[in-house]
PDB file of N, H, CA, C and O in Angstrom:
ATOM      1  N   UNK A   1      27.468 -22.517  -7.906  1.00  0.00           N
ATOM      2  CA  UNK A   1      26.785 -21.501  -7.703  1.00  0.00           C
ATOM      3  C   UNK A   1      27.888 -20.471  -8.316  1.00  0.00           C
ATOM      4  O   UNK A   1      28.550 -20.035  -7.374  1.00  0.00           O
ATOM      5  N   UNK A   2      28.495 -19.711 -10.051  1.00  0.00           N
ATOM      6  H   UNK A   2      27.957 -20.065 -10.816  1.00  0.00           H
ATOM      7  CA  UNK A   2      29.479 -19.595 -10.009  1.00  0.00           C
ATOM      8  C   UNK A   2      29.911 -18.066 -10.209  1.00  0.00           C
ATOM      9  O   UNK A   2      29.317 -17.250 -10.914  1.00  0.00           O
ATOM     10  N   UNK A   3      31.016 -17.852  -9.481  1.00  0.00           N
ATOM     11  H   UNK A   3      31.499 -18.515  -8.909  1.00  0.00           H
ATOM     12  CA  UNK A   3      31.266 -15.975  -8.153  1.00  0.00           C
ATOM     13  C   UNK A   3      32.285 -15.768 -10.222  1.00  0.00           C
ATOM     14  O   UNK A   3      33.219 -16.410 -10.701  1.00  0.00           O
ATOM     15  N   UNK A   4      31.372 -14.493 -10.858  1.00  0.00           N
ATOM     16  H   UNK A   4      30.613 -13.971 -10.469  1.00  0.00           H
ATOM     17  CA  UNK A   4      31.734 -14.325 -11.933  1.00  0.00           C
ATOM     18  C   UNK A   4      32.079 -12.553 -11.285  1.00  0.00           C
ATOM     19  O   UNK A   4      31.436 -11.809 -10.544  1.00  0.00           O
ATOM     20  N   UNK A   5      33.618 -12.389 -12.123  1.00  0.00           N
ATOM     21  H   UNK A   5      34.141 -12.993 -12.725  1.00  0.00           H
ATOM     22  CA  UNK A   5      34.129 -10.975 -11.467  1.00  0.00           C
ATOM     23  C   UNK A   5      34.476 -10.273 -12.574  1.00  0.00           C
ATOM     24  O   UNK A   5      34.793 -10.759 -13.660  1.00  0.00           O
ATOM     25  N   UNK A   6      34.392  -8.722 -12.189  1.00  0.00           N
ATOM     26  H   UNK A   6      34.135  -8.327 -11.307  1.00  0.00           H
ATOM     27  CA  UNK A   6      34.447  -8.361 -12.820  1.00  0.00           C
ATOM     28  C   UNK A   6      35.589  -7.306 -12.560  1.00  0.00           C
ATOM     29  O   UNK A   6      35.734  -6.632 -11.540  1.00  0.00           O
ATOM     30  N   UNK A   7      36.361  -7.304 -13.684  1.00  0.00           N
ATOM     31  H   UNK A   7      36.243  -7.852 -14.512  1.00  0.00           H
ATOM     32  CA  UNK A   7      38.133  -6.387 -14.018  1.00  0.00           C
ATOM     33  C   UNK A   7      37.502  -5.141 -13.211  1.00  0.00           C
ATOM     34  O   UNK A   7      36.303  -5.051 -12.947  1.00  0.00           O
ATOM     35  N   UNK A   8      38.304  -4.369 -12.922  1.00  0.00           N
ATOM     36  H   UNK A   8      39.278  -4.442 -13.137  1.00  0.00           H
ATOM     37  CA  UNK A   8      38.412  -2.593 -12.624  1.00  0.00           C
ATOM     38  C   UNK A   8      38.173  -1.754 -13.881  1.00  0.00           C
ATOM     39  O   UNK A   8      37.375  -0.867 -14.181  1.00  0.00           O
ATOM     40  N   UNK A   9      39.021  -2.283 -14.400  1.00  0.00           N
ATOM     41  H   UNK A   9      39.670  -3.004 -14.156  1.00  0.00           H
ATOM     42  CA  UNK A   9      38.805  -2.096 -16.452  1.00  0.00           C
ATOM     43  C   UNK A   9      37.870  -1.630 -16.608  1.00  0.00           C
ATOM     44  O   UNK A   9      37.672  -0.486 -17.017  1.00  0.00           O
ATOM     45  N   UNK A  10      36.966  -2.574 -16.255  1.00  0.00           N
ATOM     46  H   UNK A  10      37.127  -3.503 -15.923  1.00  0.00           H
ATOM     47  CA  UNK A  10      35.747  -2.667 -17.191  1.00  0.00           C
ATOM     48  C   UNK A  10      34.543  -2.348 -16.744  1.00  0.00           C
ATOM     49  O   UNK A  10      33.523  -2.011 -17.344  1.00  0.00           O
ATOM     50  N   UNK A  11      34.852  -2.538 -15.281  1.00  0.00           N
ATOM     51  H   UNK A  11      35.681  -2.812 -14.794  1.00  0.00           H
ATOM     52  CA  UNK A  11      33.383  -1.384 -14.462  1.00  0.00           C
ATOM     53  C   UNK A  11      33.828  -0.635 -14.351  1.00  0.00           C
ATOM     54  O   UNK A  11      33.037   0.125 -13.792  1.00  0.00           O
ATOM     55  N   UNK A  12      35.223   0.114 -14.579  1.00  0.00           N
ATOM     56  H   UNK A  12      35.866  -0.503 -15.032  1.00  0.00           H
ATOM     57  CA  UNK A  12      34.958   2.216 -14.812  1.00  0.00           C
ATOM     58  C   UNK A  12      34.759   1.839 -16.043  1.00  0.00           C
ATOM     59  O   UNK A  12      34.403   2.891 -16.574  1.00  0.00           O
ATOM     60  N   UNK A  13      34.754   1.120 -16.763  1.00  0.00           N
ATOM     61  H   UNK A  13      35.044   0.265 -16.332  1.00  0.00           H
ATOM     62  CA  UNK A  13      33.819   1.595 -18.170  1.00  0.00           C
ATOM     63  C   UNK A  13      32.121   1.309 -18.084  1.00  0.00           C
ATOM     64  O   UNK A  13      31.325   1.963 -18.758  1.00  0.00           O
ATOM     65  N   UNK A  14      31.925   0.787 -17.631  1.00  0.00           N
ATOM     66  H   UNK A  14      32.571   0.256 -17.084  1.00  0.00           H
ATOM     67  CA  UNK A  14      30.432   1.098 -17.573  1.00  0.00           C
ATOM     68  C   UNK A  14      30.168   1.424 -16.764  1.00  0.00           C
ATOM     69  O   UNK A  14      28.968   1.685 -16.846  1.00  0.00           O
ATOM     70  N   UNK A  15      30.704   1.737 -15.405  1.00  0.00           N
ATOM     71  H   UNK A  15      31.679   1.525 -15.339  1.00  0.00           H
ATOM     72  CA  UNK A  15      30.299   3.312 -14.659  1.00  0.00           C
ATOM     73  C   UNK A  15      30.513   4.469 -15.829  1.00  0.00           C
ATOM     74  O   UNK A  15      29.588   5.279 -15.762  1.00  0.00           O
ATOM     75  N   UNK A  16      31.150   4.683 -16.537  1.00  0.00           N
ATOM     76  H   UNK A  16      31.902   4.026 -16.591  1.00  0.00           H
ATOM     77  CA  UNK A  16      30.781   5.358 -17.257  1.00  0.00           C
ATOM     78  C   UNK A  16      30.188   5.580 -18.651  1.00  0.00           C
ATOM     79  O   UNK A  16      30.404   6.508 -19.430  1.00  0.00           O
ATOM     80  N   UNK A  17      29.372   4.490 -18.790  1.00  0.00           N
ATOM     81  H   UNK A  17      29.197   3.735 -18.157  1.00  0.00           H
ATOM     82  CA  UNK A  17      28.501   4.245 -19.902  1.00  0.00           C
ATOM     83  C   UNK A  17      27.461   4.557 -19.124  1.00  0.00           C
ATOM     84  O   UNK A  17      26.503   5.186 -19.574  1.00  0.00           O
ATOM     85  N   UNK A  18      27.536   4.134 -17.814  1.00  0.00           N
ATOM     86  H   UNK A  18      28.314   3.623 -17.448  1.00  0.00           H
ATOM     87  CA  UNK A  18      26.197   4.444 -17.210  1.00  0.00           C
ATOM     88  C   UNK A  18      26.179   6.222 -16.845  1.00  0.00           C
ATOM     89  O   UNK A  18      25.107   6.823 -16.919  1.00  0.00           O
ATOM     90  N   UNK A  19      27.585   7.024 -16.418  1.00  0.00           N
ATOM     91  H   UNK A  19      28.456   6.536 -16.358  1.00  0.00           H
ATOM     92  CA  UNK A  19      26.963   8.434 -16.375  1.00  0.00           C
ATOM     93  C   UNK A  19      26.400   9.430 -17.516  1.00  0.00           C
ATOM     94  O   UNK A  19      25.696  10.439 -17.521  1.00  0.00           O
ATOM     95  N   UNK A  20      27.244   8.428 -18.739  1.00  0.00           N
ATOM     96  H   UNK A  20      27.817   7.608 -18.735  1.00  0.00           H
ATOM     97  CA  UNK A  20      26.770   8.561 -19.838  1.00  0.00           C
ATOM     98  C   UNK A  20      25.146   9.208 -19.965  1.00  0.00           C
ATOM     99  O   UNK A  20      24.573  10.270 -20.208  1.00  0.00           O
ATOM    100  N   UNK A  21      24.930   8.152 -19.709  1.00  0.00           N
ATOM    101  H   UNK A  21      25.395   7.290 -19.511  1.00  0.00           H
ATOM    102  CA  UNK A  21      22.625   8.506 -19.716  1.00  0.00           C
ATOM    103  C   UNK A  21      22.276   8.667 -18.735  1.00  0.00           C
ATOM    104  O   UNK A  21      21.362   7.917 -18.393  1.00  0.00           O
ATOM    105  N   UNK A  22      22.834   9.857 -17.552  1.00  0.00           N
ATOM    106  H   UNK A  22      23.576  10.467 -17.829  1.00  0.00           H
ATOM    107  CA  UNK A  22      22.128  10.386 -16.653  1.00  0.00           C
ATOM    108  C   UNK A  22      21.783  11.093 -17.097  1.00  0.00           C
ATOM    109  O   UNK A  22      22.570  11.315 -18.017  1.00  0.00           O
ATOM    110  N   UNK A  23      20.174  12.491 -17.163  1.00  0.00           N
ATOM    111  H   UNK A  23      19.535  12.311 -16.415  1.00  0.00           H
ATOM    112  CA  UNK A  23      20.436  13.624 -17.431  1.00  0.00           C
ATOM    113  C   UNK A  23      20.232  14.419 -16.232  1.00  0.00           C
ATOM    114  O   UNK A  23      19.419  14.073 -15.376  1.00  0.00           O
ATOM    115  N   UNK A  24      21.221  15.893 -16.097  1.00  0.00           N
ATOM    116  H   UNK A  24      21.882  16.174 -16.793  1.00  0.00           H
ATOM    117  CA  UNK A  24      21.693  16.077 -14.949  1.00  0.00           C
ATOM    118  C   UNK A  24      20.900  17.561 -15.263  1.00  0.00           C
ATOM    119  O   UNK A  24      20.939  18.166 -16.335  1.00  0.00           O
ATOM    120  N   UNK A  25      19.976  18.086 -13.694  1.00  0.00           N
ATOM    121  H   UNK A  25      19.944  17.595 -12.823  1.00  0.00           H
ATOM    122  CA  UNK A  25      19.865  18.820 -13.534  1.00  0.00           C
ATOM    123  C   UNK A  25      20.071  20.437 -14.088  1.00  0.00           C
ATOM    124  O   UNK A  25      21.238  20.518 -13.708  1.00  0.00           O
ATOM    125  N   UNK A  26      19.910  21.252 -14.461  1.00  0.00           N
ATOM    126  H   UNK A  26      18.961  21.186 -14.771  1.00  0.00           H
ATOM    127  CA  UNK A  26      20.430  23.114 -14.937  1.00  0.00           C
ATOM    128  C   UNK A  26      20.397  23.272 -14.008  1.00  0.00           C
ATOM    129  O   UNK A  26      19.877  22.603 -13.116  1.00  0.00           O
ATOM    130  N   UNK A  27      21.057  24.391 -13.967  1.00  0.00           N
ATOM    131  H   UNK A  27      21.480  24.934 -14.692  1.00  0.00           H
ATOM    132  CA  UNK A  27      21.587  24.810 -12.785  1.00  0.00           C
ATOM    133  C   UNK A  27      20.307  26.454 -11.931  1.00  0.00           C
ATOM    134  O   UNK A  27      20.491  27.014 -10.851  1.00  0.00           O
ATOM    135  N   UNK A  28      19.208  26.721 -12.925  1.00  0.00           N
ATOM    136  H   UNK A  28      19.058  26.266 -13.803  1.00  0.00           H
ATOM    137  CA  UNK A  28      18.162  27.357 -12.515  1.00  0.00           C
ATOM    138  C   UNK A  28      17.335  26.641 -12.223  1.00  0.00           C
ATOM    139  O   UNK A  28      16.342  27.289 -11.894  1.00  0.00           O
ATOM    140  N   UNK A  29      17.098  25.013 -12.121  1.00  0.00           N
ATOM    141  H   UNK A  29      17.904  24.486 -12.389  1.00  0.00           H
ATOM    142  CA  UNK A  29      16.780  23.866 -11.565  1.00  0.00           C
ATOM    143  C   UNK A  29      16.884  23.600 -10.124  1.00  0.00           C
ATOM    144  O   UNK A  29      16.033  23.470  -9.244  1.00  0.00           O
ATOM    145  N   UNK A  30      18.717  23.538 -10.136  1.00  0.00           N
ATOM    146  H   UNK A  30      19.408  23.644 -10.851  1.00  0.00           H
ATOM    147  CA  UNK A  30      18.761  22.968  -9.085  1.00  0.00           C
ATOM    148  C   UNK A  30      18.619  24.512  -8.006  1.00  0.00           C
ATOM    149  O   UNK A  30      18.182  24.370  -6.864  1.00  0.00           O
ATOM    150  N   UNK A  31      18.874  25.384  -8.320  1.00  0.00           N
ATOM    151  H   UNK A  31      19.229  25.499  -9.248  1.00  0.00           H
ATOM    152  CA  UNK A  31      18.700  27.371  -7.723  1.00  0.00           C
ATOM    153  C   UNK A  31      17.195  26.923  -7.247  1.00  0.00           C
ATOM    154  O   UNK A  31      16.903  26.479  -6.137  1.00  0.00           O
ATOM    155  N   UNK A  32      16.546  27.088  -8.059  1.00  0.00           N
ATOM    156  H   UNK A  32      16.783  27.449  -8.961  1.00  0.00           H
ATOM    157  CA  UNK A  32      14.930  26.437  -7.301  1.00  0.00           C
ATOM    158  C   UNK A  32      14.437  25.880  -6.292  1.00  0.00           C
ATOM    159  O   UNK A  32      13.717  26.263  -5.370  1.00  0.00           O
ATOM    160  N   UNK A  33      15.269  24.211  -6.787  1.00  0.00           N
ATOM    161  H   UNK A  33      15.855  23.900  -7.536  1.00  0.00           H
ATOM    162  CA  UNK A  33      14.942  23.550  -5.923  1.00  0.00           C
ATOM    163  C   UNK A  33      15.036  23.856  -4.339  1.00  0.00           C
ATOM    164  O   UNK A  33      14.172  23.896  -3.463  1.00  0.00           O
ATOM    165  N   UNK A  34      16.529  24.071  -4.326  1.00  0.00           N
ATOM    166  H   UNK A  34      17.231  24.038  -5.037  1.00  0.00           H
ATOM    167  CA  UNK A  34      17.599  24.194  -2.865  1.00  0.00           C
ATOM    168  C   UNK A  34      16.196  25.189  -2.068  1.00  0.00           C
ATOM    169  O   UNK A  34      15.651  24.858  -1.015  1.00  0.00           O
ATOM    170  N   UNK A  35      15.750  26.756  -3.115  1.00  0.00           N
ATOM    171  H   UNK A  35      16.192  27.025  -3.971  1.00  0.00           H
ATOM    172  CA  UNK A  35      15.315  28.166  -2.623  1.00  0.00           C
ATOM    173  C   UNK A  35      13.644  26.948  -2.116  1.00  0.00           C
ATOM    174  O   UNK A  35      13.184  26.998  -0.975  1.00  0.00           O
ATOM    175  N   UNK A  36      13.207  26.275  -2.903  1.00  0.00           N
ATOM    176  H   UNK A  36      13.581  26.235  -3.829  1.00  0.00           H
ATOM    177  CA  UNK A  36      12.003  25.617  -1.995  1.00  0.00           C
ATOM    178  C   UNK A  36      11.796  25.074  -0.603  1.00  0.00           C
ATOM    179  O   UNK A  36      10.871  25.397   0.142  1.00  0.00           O
ATOM    180  N   UNK A  37      12.978  24.017  -0.271  1.00  0.00           N
ATOM    181  H   UNK A  37      13.729  23.755  -0.876  1.00  0.00           H
ATOM    182  CA  UNK A  37      13.449  23.363   0.436  1.00  0.00           C
ATOM    183  C   UNK A  37      13.861  24.003   1.431  1.00  0.00           C
ATOM    184  O   UNK A  37      13.569  23.450   2.491  1.00  0.00           O
ATOM    185  N   UNK A  38      14.550  25.159   1.551  1.00  0.00           N
ATOM    186  H   UNK A  38      14.787  25.609   0.689  1.00  0.00           H
ATOM    187  CA  UNK A  38      15.105  26.220   2.863  1.00  0.00           C
ATOM    188  C   UNK A  38      13.593  27.091   2.864  1.00  0.00           C
ATOM    189  O   UNK A  38      13.067  27.252   3.965  1.00  0.00           O
ATOM    190  N   UNK A  39      13.165  27.435   2.107  1.00  0.00           N
ATOM    191  H   UNK A  39      13.592  27.304   1.213  1.00  0.00           H
ATOM    192  CA  UNK A  39      11.626  28.132   2.327  1.00  0.00           C
ATOM    193  C   UNK A  39      10.575  27.374   3.214  1.00  0.00           C
ATOM    194  O   UNK A  39      10.134  27.801   4.281  1.00  0.00           O
ATOM    195  N   UNK A  40      10.221  26.123   2.584  1.00  0.00           N
ATOM    196  H   UNK A  40      10.579  25.776   1.717  1.00  0.00           H
ATOM    197  CA  UNK A  40       9.837  24.491   3.287  1.00  0.00           C
ATOM    198  C   UNK A  40      10.089  24.480   4.610  1.00  0.00           C
ATOM    199  O   UNK A  40       9.188  24.417   5.447  1.00  0.00           O
ATOM    200  N   UNK A  41      11.457  24.545   4.922  1.00  0.00           N
ATOM    201  H   UNK A  41      12.189  24.595   4.242  1.00  0.00           H
ATOM    202  CA  UNK A  41      12.032  24.535   6.493  1.00  0.00           C
ATOM    203  C   UNK A  41      11.658  25.794   7.261  1.00  0.00           C
ATOM    204  O   UNK A  41      11.004  25.682   8.298  1.00  0.00           O
ATOM    205  N   UNK A  42      12.163  27.386   6.659  1.00  0.00           N
ATOM    206  H   UNK A  42      12.694  27.477   5.817  1.00  0.00           H
ATOM    207  CA  UNK A  42      11.668  27.637   7.551  1.00  0.00           C
ATOM    208  C   UNK A  42       9.777  27.930   8.163  1.00  0.00           C
ATOM    209  O   UNK A  42       9.296  28.329   9.224  1.00  0.00           O
ATOM    210  N   UNK A  43       9.331  27.588   7.159  1.00  0.00           N
ATOM    211  H   UNK A  43       9.722  27.264   6.298  1.00  0.00           H
ATOM    212  CA  UNK A  43       8.124  27.217   7.356  1.00  0.00           C
ATOM    213  C   UNK A  43       7.577  25.899   8.049  1.00  0.00           C
ATOM    214  O   UNK A  43       6.485  25.896   8.617  1.00  0.00           O
ATOM    215  N   UNK A  44       8.383  24.790   7.974  1.00  0.00           N
ATOM    216  H   UNK A  44       9.270  24.793   7.512  1.00  0.00           H
ATOM    217  CA  UNK A  44       7.781  24.184   9.456  1.00  0.00           C
ATOM    218  C   UNK A  44       8.316  24.360  10.256  1.00  0.00           C
ATOM    219  O   UNK A  44       7.686  24.139  11.290  1.00  0.00           O
ATOM    220  N   UNK A  45       9.641  24.807  10.441  1.00  0.00           N
ATOM    221  H   UNK A  45      10.153  24.986   9.601  1.00  0.00           H
ATOM    222  CA  UNK A  45      10.261  24.860  11.737  1.00  0.00           C
ATOM    223  C   UNK A  45       9.207  26.307  12.040  1.00  0.00           C
ATOM    224  O   UNK A  45       8.301  25.480  12.138  1.00  0.00           O
ATOM    225  N   UNK A  46       8.706  27.269  12.205  1.00  0.00           N
ATOM    226  H   UNK A  46       9.442  27.941  12.125  1.00  0.00           H
ATOM    227  CA  UNK A  46       7.932  28.029  12.179  1.00  0.00           C
ATOM    228  C   UNK A  46       6.548  27.887  12.732  1.00  0.00           C
ATOM    229  O   UNK A  46       5.963  28.619  13.530  1.00  0.00           O
ATOM    230  N   UNK A  47       6.090  26.634  12.055  1.00  0.00           N
ATOM    231  H   UNK A  47       6.565  26.039  11.407  1.00  0.00           H
ATOM    232  CA  UNK A  47       4.207  25.378  12.225  1.00  0.00           C
ATOM    233  C   UNK A  47       5.669  24.513  13.572  1.00  0.00           C
ATOM    234  O   UNK A  47       5.121  23.525  14.063  1.00  0.00           O
ATOM    235  N   UNK A  48       6.558  24.604  13.922  1.00  0.00           N
ATOM    236  H   UNK A  48       7.003  25.407  13.524  1.00  0.00           H
ATOM    237  CA  UNK A  48       6.414  23.483  15.010  1.00  0.00           C
ATOM    238  C   UNK A  48       6.949  24.040  16.155  1.00  0.00           C
ATOM    239  O   UNK A  48       7.043  23.336  17.160  1.00  0.00           O
ATOM    240  N   UNK A  49       7.466  25.658  16.172  1.00  0.00           N
ATOM    241  H   UNK A  49       7.390  26.231  15.356  1.00  0.00           H
ATOM    242  CA  UNK A  49       7.588  26.379  17.582  1.00  0.00           C
ATOM    243  C   UNK A  49       6.008  26.657  18.032  1.00  0.00           C
ATOM    244  O   UNK A  49       5.415  26.208  19.013  1.00  0.00           O
ATOM    245  N   UNK A  50       5.520  27.559  16.972  1.00  0.00           N
ATOM    246  H   UNK A  50       6.001  27.924  16.175  1.00  0.00           H
ATOM    247  CA  UNK A  50       3.685  27.492  16.899  1.00  0.00           C
ATOM    248  C   UNK A  50       3.001  26.285  18.223  1.00  0.00           C
ATOM    249  O   UNK A  50       2.549  26.441  19.358  1.00  0.00           O
ATOM    250  N   UNK A  51       3.227  25.151  17.368  1.00  0.00           N
ATOM    251  H   UNK A  51       3.594  25.024  16.447  1.00  0.00           H
ATOM    252  CA  UNK A  51       2.840  24.401  18.500  1.00  0.00           C
ATOM    253  C   UNK A  51       2.955  24.151  19.669  1.00  0.00           C
ATOM    254  O   UNK A  51       2.244  23.843  20.626  1.00  0.00           O
ATOM    255  N   UNK A  52       4.283  24.390  19.370  1.00  0.00           N
ATOM    256  H   UNK A  52       4.861  24.641  18.593  1.00  0.00           H
ATOM    257  CA  UNK A  52       5.054  24.198  20.520  1.00  0.00           C
ATOM    258  C   UNK A  52       4.797  24.408  21.215  1.00  0.00           C
ATOM    259  O   UNK A  52       4.315  23.683  22.086  1.00  0.00           O
ATOM    260  N   UNK A  53       5.007  25.750  21.230  1.00  0.00           N
ATOM    261  H   UNK A  53       5.398  26.338  20.523  1.00  0.00           H
ATOM    262  CA  UNK A  53       4.090  27.007  22.238  1.00  0.00           C
ATOM    263  C   UNK A  53       3.121  26.719  22.721  1.00  0.00           C
ATOM    264  O   UNK A  53       2.990  26.648  23.944  1.00  0.00           O
ATOM    265  N   UNK A  54       2.205  26.482  21.892  1.00  0.00           N
ATOM    266  H   UNK A  54       2.311  26.540  20.900  1.00  0.00           H
ATOM    267  CA  UNK A  54       0.597  26.644  22.432  1.00  0.00           C
ATOM    268  C   UNK A  54       0.484  25.306  23.584  1.00  0.00           C
ATOM    269  O   UNK A  54      -0.116  25.150  24.648  1.00  0.00           O
ATOM    270  N   UNK A  55       1.158  24.685  22.969  1.00  0.00           N
ATOM    271  H   UNK A  55       1.645  24.811  22.105  1.00  0.00           H
ATOM    272  CA  UNK A  55       0.299  22.766  23.670  1.00  0.00           C
ATOM    273  C   UNK A  55       1.275  23.357  24.883  1.00  0.00           C
ATOM    274  O   UNK A  55       0.499  23.726  25.764  1.00  0.00           O
ATOM    275  N   UNK A  56       2.563  23.590  25.280  1.00  0.00           N
ATOM    276  H   UNK A  56       3.194  23.290  24.564  1.00  0.00           H
ATOM    277  CA  UNK A  56       3.315  24.379  26.662  1.00  0.00           C
ATOM    278  C   UNK A  56       2.281  24.713  27.487  1.00  0.00           C
ATOM    279  O   UNK A  56       1.716  24.136  28.417  1.00  0.00           O
ATOM    280  N   UNK A  57       2.098  26.253  26.697  1.00  0.00           N
ATOM    281  H   UNK A  57       2.557  26.721  25.941  1.00  0.00           H
ATOM    282  CA  UNK A  57       0.874  27.037  27.423  1.00  0.00           C
ATOM    283  C   UNK A  57      -0.566  26.777  27.954  1.00  0.00           C
ATOM    284  O   UNK A  57      -1.125  27.367  28.879  1.00  0.00           O
ATOM    285  N   UNK A  58      -1.095  25.673  27.100  1.00  0.00           N
ATOM    286  H   UNK A  58      -0.641  25.194  26.349  1.00  0.00           H
ATOM    287  CA  UNK A  58      -2.141  24.733  27.751  1.00  0.00           C
ATOM    288  C   UNK A  58      -2.234  24.032  28.849  1.00  0.00           C
ATOM    289  O   UNK A  58      -2.994  23.980  29.816  1.00  0.00           O
ATOM    290  N   UNK A  59      -0.824  23.245  28.300  1.00  0.00           N
ATOM    291  H   UNK A  59      -0.206  23.287  27.514  1.00  0.00           H
ATOM    292  CA  UNK A  59      -0.386  22.632  29.458  1.00  0.00           C
ATOM    293  C   UNK A  59       0.212  22.607  30.850  1.00  0.00           C
ATOM    294  O   UNK A  59       0.254  21.717  31.700  1.00  0.00           O
ATOM    295  N   UNK A  60       0.693  23.940  30.824  1.00  0.00           N
ATOM    296  H   UNK A  60       0.659  24.663  30.134  1.00  0.00           H
ATOM    297  CA  UNK A  60       1.371  24.775  32.446  1.00  0.00           C
ATOM    298  C   UNK A  60      -0.382  25.369  33.034  1.00  0.00           C
ATOM    299  O   UNK A  60      -0.939  25.276  34.129  1.00  0.00           O
ATOM    300  N   UNK A  61      -0.867  26.041  31.562  1.00  0.00           N
ATOM    301  H   UNK A  61      -0.416  26.118  30.674  1.00  0.00           H
ATOM    302  CA  UNK A  61      -2.415  26.149  32.139  1.00  0.00           C
ATOM    303  C   UNK A  61      -3.694  25.161  32.950  1.00  0.00           C
ATOM    304  O   UNK A  61      -4.576  25.673  33.639  1.00  0.00           O
ATOM    305  N   UNK A  62      -3.573  23.769  32.714  1.00  0.00           N
ATOM    306  H   UNK A  62      -2.856  23.353  32.154  1.00  0.00           H
ATOM    307  CA  UNK A  62      -3.973  22.794  33.677  1.00  0.00           C
ATOM    308  C   UNK A  62      -3.487  22.303  34.549  1.00  0.00           C
ATOM    309  O   UNK A  62      -4.080  21.810  35.509  1.00  0.00           O
ATOM    310  N   UNK A  63      -1.864  22.362  34.306  1.00  0.00           N
ATOM    311  H   UNK A  63      -1.383  22.762  33.526  1.00  0.00           H
ATOM    312  CA  UNK A  63      -1.381  21.747  35.861  1.00  0.00           C
ATOM    313  C   UNK A  63      -1.377  23.199  37.197  1.00  0.00           C
ATOM    314  O   UNK A  63      -1.158  23.117  38.406  1.00  0.00           O
ATOM    315  N   UNK A  64      -1.846  24.915  35.999  1.00  0.00           N
ATOM    316  H   UNK A  64      -2.023  24.982  35.017  1.00  0.00           H
ATOM    317  CA  UNK A  64      -1.422  25.775  37.447  1.00  0.00           C
ATOM    318  C   UNK A  64      -3.306  25.228  37.852  1.00  0.00           C
ATOM    319  O   UNK A  64      -3.549  25.353  39.052  1.00  0.00           O
ATOM    320  N   UNK A  65      -4.427  24.725  37.060  1.00  0.00           N
ATOM    321  H   UNK A  65      -4.229  24.622  36.086  1.00  0.00           H
ATOM    322  CA  UNK A  65      -5.696  24.598  37.229  1.00  0.00           C
ATOM    323  C   UNK A  65      -5.609  23.686  38.267  1.00  0.00           C
ATOM    324  O   UNK A  65      -5.736  24.196  39.380  1.00  0.00           O
ATOM    325  N   UNK A  66      -5.390  22.208  38.228  1.00  0.00           N
ATOM    326  H   UNK A  66      -5.287  21.794  37.323  1.00  0.00           H
ATOM    327  CA  UNK A  66      -5.069  21.260  39.365  1.00  0.00           C
ATOM    328  C   UNK A  66      -4.448  21.168  40.589  1.00  0.00           C
ATOM    329  O   UNK A  66      -4.327  20.349  41.499  1.00  0.00           O
ATOM    330  N   UNK A  67      -3.936  22.782  40.180  1.00  0.00           N
ATOM    331  H   UNK A  67      -4.035  23.447  39.440  1.00  0.00           H
ATOM    332  CA  UNK A  67      -3.116  22.790  41.716  1.00  0.00           C
ATOM    333  C   UNK A  67      -3.729  23.786  42.218  1.00  0.00           C
ATOM    334  O   UNK A  67      -3.518  24.102  43.389  1.00  0.00           O
ATOM    335  N   UNK A  68      -4.367  24.284  41.647  1.00  0.00           N
ATOM    336  H   UNK A  68      -4.539  24.027  40.696  1.00  0.00           H
ATOM    337  CA  UNK A  68      -5.320  25.542  42.103  1.00  0.00           C
ATOM    338  C   UNK A  68      -6.356  24.789  42.797  1.00  0.00           C
ATOM    339  O   UNK A  68      -7.179  25.404  43.474  1.00  0.00           O
ATOM    340  N   UNK A  69      -6.397  23.562  42.701  1.00  0.00           N
ATOM    341  H   UNK A  69      -5.728  23.062  42.151  1.00  0.00           H
ATOM    342  CA  UNK A  69      -8.319  22.877  43.588  1.00  0.00           C
ATOM    343  C   UNK A  69      -7.937  22.752  44.619  1.00  0.00           C
ATOM    344  O   UNK A  69      -8.690  22.366  45.513  1.00  0.00           O
TER     345      UNK A  69
END
């Protein structure tokens, strides 16, 4: 098995060549995607907060009901 080494200069040229093929998103697309992510974070946070509160309330009432028997 031969270990083929790439020179640093060749590596940099290859990286630049590959980067020239990348299509970068426009600023508008990046802002819209960021806004969607931010909104989804808020929505899911509220959902899990509400779910946690409902389950916590339910479990406390179940425990109190069991203690009262």
